C-alpha positions in Angstrom: 99.7 98.2 101.7 102.9 98.3 104.0 104.3 94.6 104.6 102.6 93.2 107.6 99.8 96.1 107.7 96.6 94.7 109.3 93.6 95.2 107.4 89.9 94.3 107.7 87.2 94.3 105.0 90.0 94.3 102.4 89.1 95.9 98.9 90.9 94.7 95.7 90.7 95.5 92.3 91.2 92.5 90.0 91.8 92.1 86.3 90.2 89.1 84.2 90.4 85.6 85.8 92.3 87.0 88.8 93.1 85.2 92.1 92.7 86.1 95.7 95.2 84.8 98.1 95.7 85.5 102.1 96.1 84.4 105.4 93.7 84.4 108.4 94.8 84.5 112.0 93.1 84.9 115.3 93.7 88.2 117.3 96.0 86.0 119.6 98.2 84.8 116.8 97.2 81.4 115.7 95.8 80.4 112.4 92.2 80.8 111.8 91.7 77.2 110.7 88.3 76.4 109.4 87.0 80.1 109.2 85.1 81.0 106.3 86.6 83.6 104.2 84.2 85.4 102.0 85.1 87.1 98.7 82.4 89.5 97.4 82.2 91.6 94.6 81.4 92.2 90.8 77.8 91.2 91.3 78.9 88.0 92.8 80.0 86.4 96.4 82.0 83.3 97.1 83.6 81.9 100.1 86.3 79.4 101.0 87.4 77.7 104.1 91.0 78.7 105.7 93.3 75.8 105.9 95.1 74.2 108.8 98.0 76.8 108.4 95.6 79.8 108.1 96.0 80.2 104.1 92.8 80.7 101.7 93.1 80.8 98.1 90.3 81.7 95.3 90.9 81.9 91.7 88.9 82.6 88.4 87.2 85.6 89.7 85.6 88.3 87.1 87.4 91.6 86.8 86.2 94.4 89.3 86.6 95.3 92.9 86.4 92.4 95.5 85.9 92.6 99.4 87.6 90.0 101.7 85.9 89.5 105.2 85.9 86.7 107.6 83.2 85.1 108.9 84.5 85.1 112.6 85.0 88.5 114.0 87.9 87.5 115.9 89.9 86.3 112.6 92.0 88.9 111.0 92.6 88.3 107.4 95.5 89.5 105.1 95.0 89.3 101.4 96.8 89.9 98.1 95.4 89.8 94.5 97.5 88.0 91.6 
C-alpha cells in the first residue's frame, strides 16, 4: 500500500492480539467524526466510533483476515494493522 493511497473495504491479515488503527475522512476532507468504523472477520464483527479528529482504534482482535468498512458511504477509511 502506497503512502496516502485511498482504500475502501480494506482487508488486513492480523496476528494474535492484533490492533487496527486508522483515520476516516469525508470525501471533501474533514474528519468523519462520529461515523461508525466496522471491523469484521475471523467469525466476528466489532465496531467503534471515529473520534473528533477522525481516528479510530480497535485492539485485541483474533488472528485472521479482517475487513474495515465505514457506516457512512461518504467516509473514506484508511487503516493499518499493528
